[in-house]
C-alpha positions in Angstrom: 0.0 0.1 -0.1 1.0 3.6 -0.4 0.7 6.7 0.8 -0.6 10.0 -1.0 -2.8 13.1 -0.3 -5.1 14.0 -2.6 -6.9 17.3 -2.4 -5.8 18.0 1.0 -6.6 14.7 2.1 -4.6 11.9 3.1 -5.6 8.3 0.5 -3.8 5.0 1.1 -3.8 3.1 -2.2 -3.9 -0.6 -2.5 -3.8 -3.5 -4.6 -5.0 -7.1 -3.6 -3.5 -10.1 -4.9 -4.9 -13.4 -4.6 -1.5 -15.4 -3.7 -3.7 -19.0 -2.7 -2.2 -20.7 -5.3 1.7 -19.9 -4.3 0.5 -20.5 -0.6 -0.5 -24.5 -2.0 2.6 -24.5 -3.4 5.1 -24.2 -0.3 3.1 -25.7 1.6 3.1 -28.6 -1.3 6.9 -27.9 -0.8 7.4 -27.9 2.4 5.0 -31.4 2.9 7.1 -32.8 0.3 10.6 -32.0 1.7 9.2 -33.1 5.7 8.5 -36.8 3.6 11.9 -36.7 2.1 13.7 -36.0 5.7 11.3 -38.6 7.7 12.1 -41.1 4.6 16.0 -40.9 5.1 15.7 -40.6 8.4 14.0 -44.4 8.9 17.0 -45.7 7.0 19.4 -44.0 9.6 20.7 -41.0 7.7 21.1 -37.6 9.1 19.8 -34.7 7.7 21.3 -31.5 7.1 20.2 -27.7 5.9 23.1 -25.5 4.5 22.7 -21.7 4.4 26.1 -20.8 2.3 25.4 -17.4 2.8 24.7 -16.9 7.0 26.7 -19.8 7.8 24.1 -21.4 9.6 23.4 -24.9 8.9 20.2 -26.8 10.5 21.0 -30.5 12.0 18.3 -33.3 12.1 17.1 -35.7 15.6 19.5 -38.6 13.6 22.3 -36.2 12.6 22.9 -35.0 15.8 22.4 -38.4 17.1 25.4 -39.4 15.2 27.8 -36.7 17.3 26.8 -37.9 20.4 24.1 -35.2 20.5 20.0 -34.5 21.6 17.4 -33.7 19.5 17.4 -30.3 21.3 21.2 -29.5 21.1 21.9 -26.2 19.0 24.9 -27.8 17.1 24.2 -25.8 13.7 24.8 -21.6 14.6 27.0 -20.0 12.7 30.2 -21.8 11.7 29.5 -24.1 14.2 29.9 -27.1 12.2 33.1 -25.8 10.8 34.1 -26.6 14.8 33.0 -30.1 14.5 35.3 -31.4 11.6 39.1 -33.0 12.4 41.1 -29.7 12.1 42.5 -32.2 8.9 39.8 -32.3 7.5 38.7 -29.1 7.4 40.8 -27.7 3.9 39.5 -30.6 2.1 35.5 -30.4 3.5 36.2 -26.4 1.6 37.6 -27.4 -1.2 35.2 -29.9 -2.0 32.5 -27.7 -1.0 34.4 -25.0 -3.2 34.4 -27.3 -5.7 31.0 -27.9 -6.1 29.8 -24.4 -6.0 31.7 -23.8 -9.4 30.3 -26.4 -10.9 33.0 -28.5 -11.2 30.8 -31.3 -10.3 27.6 -32.3 -10.6 27.0 -33.0 -6.3 28.4 -32.7 -3.1 30.4 -35.2 -2.0 33.0 -35.5 1.0 34.2 -37.8 4.0 35.9 -37.3 6.5 36.3 -37.0 10.1 33.4 -35.4 12.6 34.6 -34.8 17.1 31.9 -36.8 18.4 30.1 -34.5 21.6 32.4 -37.6 23.7 35.8 -36.4 22.0 35.9 -39.8 20.1 36.5 -39.0 16.4 33.3 -40.1 13.7 33.9 -40.9 10.1 30.5 -40.0 7.6 29.5 -40.0 4.0 28.0 -36.3 3.1 26.0 -35.8 -0.1 24.4 -32.6 -0.7 22.6 -31.0 -3.3 21.7 -27.1 -4.0 18.1 -26.2 -3.6 18.8 -22.6 -4.5 21.4 -19.4 -5.8 21.5 -15.6 -5.5 20.6 -13.5 -8.5 24.1 -13.6 -8.8 25.0 -16.7 -8.7 26.3 -17.0 -4.9 24.6 -20.6 -4.0 21.9 -19.7 -1.3 20.7 -23.0 0.6 21.8 -27.1 0.4 20.4 -29.7 1.0 22.0 -33.3 1.8 22.5 -36.3 3.9 25.0 -38.1 6.4 25.8 -41.3 7.2 28.5 -43.0 9.8 30.6 -44.6 8.5 33.2 -45.2 10.7 32.8 -49.0 11.3 33.5 -49.2 7.3 36.9 -47.2 7.9 37.7 -49.0 10.6 37.8 -53.0 9.2 39.3 -50.7 6.1 42.0 -50.0 8.4 42.4 -52.8 9.9 42.3 -55.3 6.0 45.4 -52.3 5.1 47.1 -53.9 8.4 46.9 -57.2 7.7 48.0 -56.6 4.6 50.5 -54.6 5.3 51.6 -57.5 8.3 51.6 -59.9 5.4 53.4 -58.1 3.5 56.4 -57.6 5.9 56.1 -61.8 6.7 56.6 -62.2 3.5 59.3 -60.1 2.8 61.3 -61.5 5.6 60.6 -65.2 4.4 62.2 -64.1 1.2 65.0 -62.8 3.5 65.1 -65.6 5.6 65.3 -67.8 2.3 68.6 -65.7 1.1 70.5 -65.7 5.0 70.0 -69.4 4.5 71.1 -69.4 1.2 74.2 -66.9 2.1 75.1 -69.2 5.5 75.1 -72.6 3.5 77.7 -72.0 1.3 79.7 -69.5 4.2 80.0 -72.3 6.3 81.0 -75.0 3.0 84.3 -72.0 3.3 84.6 -72.2 6.7 85.1 -76.3 6.7 87.4 -75.9 3.8 89.3 -73.4 6.0 89.5 -75.6 9.6 90.1 -78.0 6.8 93.5 -76.7 6.2 93.6 -75.7 9.4 93.6 -79.3 10.9 95.8 -80.5 8.4 98.7 -77.6 9.2 98.5 -79.0 13.0 99.8 -82.3 12.2 103.1 -80.6 10.9 105.6 -79.8 12.9 105.4 -75.7 13.8 106.6 -73.4 15.5 105.1 -71.7 19.0 104.1 -68.4 17.5 103.1 -70.8 14.4 101.2 -72.4 16.7 99.6 -69.8 18.5 98.0 -68.3 14.7 96.8 -71.1 14.3 94.7 -72.0 16.8 92.8 -68.2 16.5 92.1 -68.9 12.9 90.5 -71.9 14.5 89.0 -70.1 17.3 87.8 -67.5 14.1 85.9 -70.1 12.5 84.4 -71.8 15.3 82.9 -68.3 16.1 82.2 -68.3 11.8 80.2 -71.0 12.5 77.8 -69.5 15.1 77.3 -67.1 13.8 76.1 -69.7 10.2 73.7 -71.0 12.6 72.0 -67.5 13.5 71.3 -67.3 10.0 70.2 -70.8 9.4 67.9 -70.2 12.6 66.7 -67.0 11.0 66.4 -67.9 7.7 64.7 -71.3 8.9 66.6 -74.2 7.7 67.9 -75.3 11.9 66.3 -76.3 14.7 66.9 -73.6 17.6 68.4 -75.1 20.8 67.3 -73.5 23.7 68.3 -73.4 26.5 68.1 -72.0 30.7 69.8 -68.7 31.1 70.5 -67.5 34.9 70.8 -64.3 33.2 72.6 -63.4 37.1 
């Protein structure tokens, strides 16, 4: 309505339009969103509604539940959702949003860690779609889902750990086989050296030569002990356990 003067009198000029159809459309849209959110909640998915301009995010009951919060807890205040992200994943989340805003990808998707109320980390998968933009093209409102994928990520991590252990075991097996082969060949050379030393012991030698020859034999004995350890490492020889007095 507009206020204006006519013949010295103030008048109000107003117009009336029928917006019944618009209201019906808004109500139908709201009911459609409510049904969609209800279906997702029933499937165990949290729902979030992000206002890009204000930075506020509305979170559903299931969304809050995944992070250990109650239905009445407000965790979507401006900038609050970013504080729930693991610091190492914050830049990736922002990058995924920016890529979607630029149109590089048809759907916002991101898998990251969020900090629950008890301080524990939850791996979550986020997916979203833009519902509106401002006239200048800036993103307006995004609505999406959140799924708790902590168990899957933990299972993947356990699988990777087991694969790494298997790889290490296979590598050590190869090293053991190599060590066993070297030990056998080295032991053969020691046998030759010791055999020649024993032949020399049967010859008339001076005191100095006898002492030197004795040291050579002692060295072959120590080297033979090392080859035994290599063979044990390569599982080519059974280890002999013995009781040792630690004192």
